[in-house]
VEXDODO-493836 format. One line per field, with one value per residue: x, y, z of N, C-alpha, C in turn; residue in three letters; residue number from 1; chain. Coordinates in nm, 4 decimals, m for minus. Layout:
<kolpas>
nxx	(X ...)
nyy	(Y ...)
nzz	(Z ...)
caxx	(X ...)
cayy	(Y ...)
cazz	(Z ...)
cxx	(X ...)
cyy	(Y ...)
czz	(Z ...)
res	(Ala ...)
n	(NUM ...)
chain	(A ...)
</kolpas>
This chain:
<kolpas>
nxx	(0.0753 0.0619 0.0156 0.0028 m0.1209 m0.0152 0.0169 0.0389 0.0753 0.1458 0.1989 0.2587 0.4324 0.2580 0.0650 0.2908 0.3007 0.0710 0.0186 0.2723 0.2068 m0.0364 0.0650 0.2451 0.1032 m0.0328 m0.1681 m0.2550 m0.2732 m0.0813 0.2113 0.4532 0.7736 1.0684 1.3673 1.5840 1.7369 1.8070 1.9499 1.8572 1.8587 1.6893 1.4390 1.4245 1.4671 1.4472 1.2938 1.2933 1.2029 1.3298 1.7293 1.9083 2.1329 2.0893 2.2041 2.1041 2.1292 2.1265 1.9106 2.0560 2.1032 2.2184 2.3985 2.5284 2.4334 2.2007 1.8680 1.5347 1.2744 1.0294 0.7017 0.6978 0.9702 1.0720 0.9079 0.9973 1.2556 1.2364 1.1465 1.3614 1.5387 1.4034 1.4623 1.7315 2.0393 2.0672 1.7771 1.6655 1.7795 1.6732 1.5181 1.2231 1.0072 0.7639 0.4876 0.3147 0.4634 0.6067 0.7023 0.5113 0.3405 0.0696 m0.2866 m0.2738 m0.1097 0.1643 0.2920 0.6522 0.6354 0.6068 0.5919 0.5009 0.5379 0.4270 0.5128 0.4842 0.2932 0.3489 0.6399 0.9566 1.0584 1.3696 1.6067 1.7080 1.5552 1.2520 1.1668 1.2667 1.3223 1.3028 1.2118 0.9674 0.8615 0.8970 1.0315 0.9830 1.0474 0.8273 0.5919 0.3030 0.0612 m0.1924 m0.4935 m0.6883)
nyy	(m0.1119 0.2283 0.4547 0.4331 0.5601 0.6122 0.6691 0.5970 0.6498 0.5411 0.3966 0.1405 m0.1773 m0.3888 m0.2342 m0.1596 m0.3805 m0.4341 m0.2313 m0.2705 m0.5320 m0.4577 m0.2828 m0.3974 m0.6064 m0.6515 m0.5356 m0.7774 m0.9603 m1.0858 m1.0625 m0.7901 m0.8081 m0.6721 m0.5701 m0.4201 m0.1125 0.2108 0.5096 0.7549 1.1797 1.3450 1.1889 0.9657 0.5910 0.4627 0.2207 m0.0608 m0.2627 m0.3774 m0.4640 m0.2513 m0.0010 0.3382 0.3262 0.1849 m0.0712 m0.3901 m0.6367 m0.9055 m1.2744 m1.4636 m1.5512 m1.3735 m1.3449 m1.1972 m1.1075 m1.1176 m0.9648 m1.0760 m0.9969 m0.9786 m0.9913 m0.7580 m0.5500 m0.6761 m0.5273 m0.2951 m0.1930 m0.2472 m0.0628 0.1836 0.1751 0.3108 0.4406 0.6529 0.7099 0.8264 1.0609 1.1475 1.4004 1.5440 1.4843 1.5493 1.7281 1.6651 1.4853 1.5851 1.6542 1.8110 2.1097 2.1467 2.1176 1.8639 1.5331 1.4247 1.1018 0.8818 0.7844 0.6175 0.6736 0.4891 0.5773 0.6813 0.8838 1.1030 0.8991 0.6610 0.6361 0.7312 1.0744 1.2096 1.4886 1.5701 1.6085 1.3869 1.0275 0.7900 0.5287 0.2233 0.2177 0.1890 0.2687 0.5138 0.4853 0.6866 0.8329 0.9416 1.1839 1.0872 1.2467 1.3007 1.3756 1.5779)
nzz	(0.0210 m0.0830 0.0556 0.2662 0.6172 0.8973 1.2649 1.5736 1.9212 2.3089 2.5790 2.7211 2.7119 2.6083 2.4462 2.3078 2.1355 2.0190 1.8323 1.6702 1.5306 1.4046 1.2107 1.0883 0.9295 0.6364 0.3555 0.2251 0.3997 0.5396 0.6938 0.7296 0.6836 0.8712 0.8254 0.8582 1.0149 1.1130 1.3246 1.3242 1.4056 1.3427 1.2701 1.4444 1.5794 1.2207 1.0605 0.8046 0.5539 0.3721 0.3078 0.1475 0.0348 0.1439 0.4329 0.6044 0.8990 0.8735 1.0401 1.2686 1.3129 1.5645 1.4811 1.2901 1.0764 0.8263 0.9195 0.8831 1.0738 1.2820 1.4338 1.7350 1.7789 1.6968 1.8517 2.1183 2.0640 2.0185 2.2584 2.4008 2.3167 2.3491 2.6280 2.6189 2.6360 2.4100 2.3144 2.5106 2.5665 2.3335 2.0972 2.1109 1.7576 1.6620 1.7195 1.8898 2.1081 2.3137 2.6789 2.7922 2.9664 3.1509 3.2031 3.3791 3.3548 3.2886 3.1192 3.0190 2.7134 2.3785 2.0224 1.7082 1.3721 1.0588 0.7368 0.4280 0.2338 0.2782 0.4255 0.5547 0.5306 0.4260 0.4838 0.2138 m0.0910 m0.1426 m0.0694 0.2115 0.0554 0.1282 0.4096 0.6163 0.8786 1.1415 1.4951 1.8047 2.1524 2.3278 2.4798 2.6645 2.7316 2.9965 3.0950 3.3730)
caxx	(m0.0071 0.1590 m0.0669 m0.0319 m0.0960 0.0150 0.0421 0.0069 0.1426 0.1134 0.2904 0.3411 0.4949 0.1632 0.0164 0.3216 0.3235 m0.0742 0.0674 0.3549 0.1058 m0.1246 0.1296 0.3300 m0.0038 m0.0713 m0.3572 m0.2885 m0.3393 0.0364 0.3186 0.5739 0.9165 1.1557 1.4915 1.7168 1.6897 1.9132 1.8873 1.8559 1.8474 1.5375 1.3366 1.4256 1.4628 1.3793 1.2966 1.3130 1.1321 1.4349 1.8886 1.9562 2.1723 1.9955 2.2830 2.0594 2.2518 2.0438 1.9325 2.1504 2.0576 2.3400 2.5921 2.6018 2.3815 2.1219 1.7675 1.3665 1.2039 0.8842 0.6463 0.7253 1.0972 1.0809 0.8284 1.1294 1.4171 1.1842 1.1276 1.4786 1.5981 1.3272 1.4925 1.8569 2.0710 2.0095 1.6373 1.6282 1.8517 1.6262 1.4506 1.1017 1.0436 0.6312 0.4293 0.2115 0.5893 0.6773 0.6816 0.4194 0.2928 m0.0376 m0.3751 m0.2795 0.0092 0.2587 0.4090 0.7114 0.6235 0.6540 0.4815 0.5288 0.4922 0.4802 0.5177 0.3998 0.3566 0.3647 0.7797 0.9852 1.0762 1.4785 1.5948 1.6461 1.4065 1.2487 1.1648 1.3892 1.2530 1.2797 1.1638 0.8235 0.7683 0.9912 1.0118 1.0476 0.9973 0.7137 0.4782 0.1536 m0.0673 m0.3445 m0.5983 m0.7268)
cayy	(m0.0030 0.3513 0.5358 0.3852 0.6436 0.5557 0.7192 0.5527 0.6724 0.4307 0.3524 0.0250 m0.2858 m0.4383 m0.1345 m0.1556 m0.4837 m0.4428 m0.1544 m0.3277 m0.6318 m0.3396 m0.1727 m0.5560 m0.6557 m0.5410 m0.5123 m0.9157 m1.0730 m1.1096 m1.0021 m0.7183 m0.8402 m0.5592 m0.6288 m0.3755 m0.0213 0.3484 0.5306 0.9544 1.2541 1.4040 1.1217 0.8161 0.4731 0.4192 0.0751 m0.0894 m0.3985 m0.4341 m0.4135 m0.2133 0.1594 0.4073 0.3319 0.0730 m0.1358 m0.4808 m0.7003 m0.9945 m1.3751 m1.5222 m1.5917 m1.2678 m1.3802 m1.1109 m1.1967 m1.0065 m0.9463 m1.1366 m0.8229 m1.0190 m0.9524 m0.6446 m0.5232 m0.6226 m0.4791 m0.1342 m0.1464 m0.2409 0.0399 0.2866 0.2591 0.2922 0.6203 0.7078 0.7183 0.8881 1.1802 1.2187 1.4810 1.4913 1.5215 1.5456 1.8151 1.6173 1.4402 1.7063 1.6780 1.9556 2.1866 2.1533 2.1157 1.7543 1.4866 1.3193 0.9434 0.8812 0.6633 0.5922 0.6868 0.4426 0.6621 0.6939 1.0228 1.0937 0.7702 0.5536 0.5919 0.8628 1.1622 1.2794 1.5948 1.6168 1.5768 1.2532 0.9714 0.6364 0.4097 0.1079 0.2625 0.1290 0.3595 0.5374 0.5127 0.7460 0.8381 1.0240 1.1712 1.0287 1.3697 1.2890 1.5019 1.5876)
cazz	(0.0142 m0.1131 0.1088 0.4223 0.7090 1.0518 1.3694 1.6978 2.0578 2.3890 2.7099 2.8097 2.6195 2.5374 2.3416 2.1693 2.0665 1.9388 1.7407 1.5969 1.4697 1.2777 1.1527 1.0068 0.8897 0.5281 0.2933 0.1796 0.5078 0.5275 0.7765 0.6443 0.7833 0.8998 0.7774 0.8714 1.0928 1.0967 1.4000 1.2209 1.4829 1.3536 1.2345 1.5237 1.5137 1.1098 1.0644 0.6870 0.5194 0.2882 0.3289 0.0233 0.0289 0.2848 0.5093 0.7680 0.9019 0.8746 1.1650 1.2129 1.3978 1.6601 1.3830 1.2306 0.9074 0.7710 0.9303 0.9288 1.2446 1.3390 1.4954 1.8852 1.7739 1.7051 2.0195 2.1912 2.0236 1.9806 2.4097 2.4564 2.2640 2.4569 2.7724 2.6266 2.6648 2.2524 2.3006 2.6507 2.5189 2.2099 2.1553 2.0545 1.6499 1.6817 1.8301 2.0242 2.1640 2.4316 2.7966 2.7479 3.1123 3.0715 3.3288 3.3618 3.3389 3.1598 3.1292 2.9181 2.6269 2.2425 1.9465 1.6169 1.2818 0.9150 0.6735 0.3384 0.0992 0.3810 0.4397 0.6538 0.4513 0.4638 0.4218 0.0684 m0.1711 m0.1267 0.1007 0.2198 m0.0639 0.1573 0.5017 0.6966 0.9580 1.2668 1.6392 1.8672 2.2545 2.3136 2.6291 2.6580 2.8652 3.0670 3.1335 3.5001)
cxx	(0.0862 0.1017 m0.0862 m0.0329 m0.1172 0.0546 0.0343 0.0813 0.0899 0.2274 0.3437 0.3647 0.3594 0.0657 0.1170 0.3410 0.1914 m0.0288 0.1818 0.2945 0.0266 m0.0287 0.2172 0.2295 m0.0512 m0.1966 m0.3654 m0.3065 m0.2056 0.1084 0.4383 0.6813 0.9907 1.3179 1.5976 1.6347 1.8055 1.8504 1.9075 1.7955 1.7281 1.4176 1.3210 1.4688 1.3771 1.3826 1.2588 1.2950 1.2174 1.6276 1.9433 1.9866 2.0773 2.0761 2.2328 2.1437 2.1283 2.0233 1.9694 2.0626 2.2443 2.5087 2.6106 2.5147 2.2545 1.9563 1.6457 1.3145 1.0421 0.8531 0.7085 0.8571 1.1409 1.0161 0.9061 1.2585 1.3299 1.1691 1.2334 1.5665 1.5205 1.3918 1.6920 1.9297 2.0175 1.8542 1.5847 1.7197 1.7746 1.5623 1.3353 1.0820 0.8775 0.5649 0.3616 0.3490 0.6313 0.6190 0.6048 0.3604 0.1780 m0.1589 m0.4245 m0.1491 0.0527 0.2960 0.5178 0.6616 0.6978 0.5480 0.5914 0.4751 0.5053 0.4842 0.4812 0.4606 0.3437 0.5332 0.7844 1.0359 1.2641 1.4714 1.5759 1.5415 1.3701 1.2263 1.2382 1.2884 1.2117 1.2237 1.0384 0.8050 0.9285 0.9502 1.0341 1.0145 0.8939 0.6448 0.3261 0.0870 m0.1425 m0.4415 m0.6286 m0.7772)
cyy	(0.1202 0.4479 0.5095 0.5420 0.5727 0.6263 0.6824 0.5868 0.5726 0.4803 0.2953 m0.1175 m0.3680 m0.3495 m0.1347 m0.2952 m0.5042 m0.3237 m0.1729 m0.3975 m0.5215 m0.2739 m0.2799 m0.5964 m0.5916 m0.6196 m0.7372 m1.0076 m1.1519 m1.0263 m0.9552 m0.7996 m0.6973 m0.6586 m0.5617 m0.2267 0.1023 0.4483 0.7231 1.0268 1.3458 1.3271 1.0023 0.6982 0.4234 0.2728 0.0536 m0.2508 m0.4496 m0.3841 m0.3598 m0.0333 0.2088 0.3956 0.2897 m0.0422 m0.2753 m0.6069 m0.8972 m1.1460 m1.3888 m1.5379 m1.5019 m1.2392 m1.2555 m1.1664 m1.0739 m1.0895 m1.0039 m0.9947 m0.8862 m0.9845 m0.8335 m0.5759 m0.5098 m0.5324 m0.3610 m0.1582 m0.0983 m0.0903 0.2044 0.3298 0.2748 0.5032 0.7122 0.7707 0.8265 1.0147 1.1853 1.2971 1.4957 1.5839 1.5914 1.6546 1.7766 1.5284 1.5472 1.7184 1.8131 2.0583 2.1804 2.0794 1.9981 1.6779 1.4301 1.2062 0.9535 0.7669 0.6393 0.6159 0.5860 0.5632 0.6505 0.8559 1.0388 0.9555 0.6779 0.5286 0.7439 0.9715 1.1703 1.4111 1.6528 1.5807 1.3902 1.1766 0.8562 0.5376 0.2833 0.1163 0.2165 0.2120 0.4194 0.5295 0.5652 0.7875 0.9524 1.0506 1.1655 1.1169 1.2921 1.3761 1.5170 1.4421)
czz	(m0.0075 m0.0007 0.2486 0.5350 0.8510 1.1654 1.4974 1.8554 2.1649 2.4894 2.7498 2.6473 2.5233 2.4115 2.1989 2.0755 1.9573 1.8338 1.6200 1.4820 1.3721 1.2138 1.0563 0.9188 0.7556 0.4579 0.2227 0.2552 0.5865 0.6045 0.6946 0.7547 0.7967 0.9049 0.8135 1.0030 1.0815 1.1662 1.3232 1.3376 1.4784 1.2861 1.3619 1.4469 1.3732 1.0764 0.8683 0.6513 0.4122 0.3636 0.1741 0.0846 0.1632 0.3775 0.6601 0.7623 0.9711 1.0335 1.1672 1.3736 1.4652 1.5946 1.3108 1.1060 0.8843 0.8480 0.9542 1.0723 1.2189 1.4409 1.6613 1.8667 1.7643 1.8222 2.0827 2.1602 2.0137 2.1419 2.4474 2.4281 2.3088 2.5342 2.7560 2.6631 2.5547 2.2871 2.4280 2.6434 2.3726 2.1914 2.0569 1.8902 1.6186 1.7702 1.9189 2.1032 2.2873 2.5658 2.8148 2.9041 3.0445 3.2083 3.3206 3.4133 3.2797 3.1876 3.0337 2.8539 2.5133 2.1374 1.7935 1.4869 1.1435 0.8593 0.5302 0.2354 0.2146 0.4394 0.5294 0.5275 0.5020 0.4270 0.3081 0.0270 m0.1690 m0.0566 0.1145 0.1689 0.0180 0.3429 0.5591 0.8059 1.0486 1.3937 1.7585 2.0246 2.2367 2.4940 2.5819 2.7472 2.8766 3.1189 3.3266 3.5245)
res	(Met Asp Asn Lys Val Phe Asn Ile Asn Gly Ala Thr Lys Glu Gln Leu Ala Asn Ala Val Thr Cys Leu Leu Phe Asn Glu Cys Gly Asn Phe Ile Lys Ile Ala Ser Trp Arg Phe Met Glu Asp Lys Gly Leu Val Leu Tyr Trp His Val Lys Gly Glu Asn Ser Thr Pro Phe Thr Asp Lys Trp Gly Lys Pro Lys Ser Leu Glu Pro Glu Glu Leu Thr Asp Ile Leu Trp Glu Trp Leu Gln Ser Asp Gln Ala Lys Asn Phe Lys Pro Val Gly Glu Trp Asp Tyr Asn Leu Asn His Asp Gly Ser Asn Glu Arg Gly Trp Arg Leu Tyr Thr Glu Asp Trp Gly Lys Ile Lys Gln Lys Val Ala Gly Ser Leu Thr Tyr Ser Leu Cys Ala Phe Val Pro Ala Tyr Ile Trp His Gly Lys)
n	(1 2 3 4 5 6 7 8 9 10 11 12 13 14 15 16 17 18 19 20 21 22 23 24 25 26 27 28 29 30 31 32 33 34 35 36 37 38 39 40 41 42 43 44 45 46 47 48 49 50 51 52 53 54 55 56 57 58 59 60 61 62 63 64 65 66 67 68 69 70 71 72 73 74 75 76 77 78 79 80 81 82 83 84 85 86 87 88 89 90 91 92 93 94 95 96 97 98 99 100 101 102 103 104 105 106 107 108 109 110 111 112 113 114 115 116 117 118 119 120 121 122 123 124 125 126 127 128 129 130 131 132 133 134 135 136 137 138 139 140 141 142 143 144)
chain	(A A A A A A A A A A A A A A A A A A A A A A A A A A A A A A A A A A A A A A A A A A A A A A A A A A A A A A A A A A A A A A A A A A A A A A A A A A A A A A A A A A A A A A A A A A A A A A A A A A A A A A A A A A A A A A A A A A A A A A A A A A A A A A A A A A A A A A A A A A A A A A A A)
</kolpas>
């Protein structure tokens, strides 16, 4: 699907697992496999369905061979990354991701999203051809 729109936030690993399943389940009833990743300071952790160019790093098995991830494996990796120093020092990218001062409380969480054409855009013209989505730390806002 070329015009996939996806933008979900949450706070728990269970919510993340549900979001990942929803993201990876395609219009043909199959799961898209995630093959590689790349960290971008202005996008977060970008995930790719193919390893080809775009400076992505393939996921590998315990022998170092490229491996595509199942939804459960991807959920575990994203959750672990969310606890990392890289994620903790990440500056929010979306207007709804900030630790905003409001009439309520905030909780640290995450956001899984796509941009134009169901991909992630890059600073120069065009999108990252094989990108599927990006993952960032984000604050969840709770009203009174």
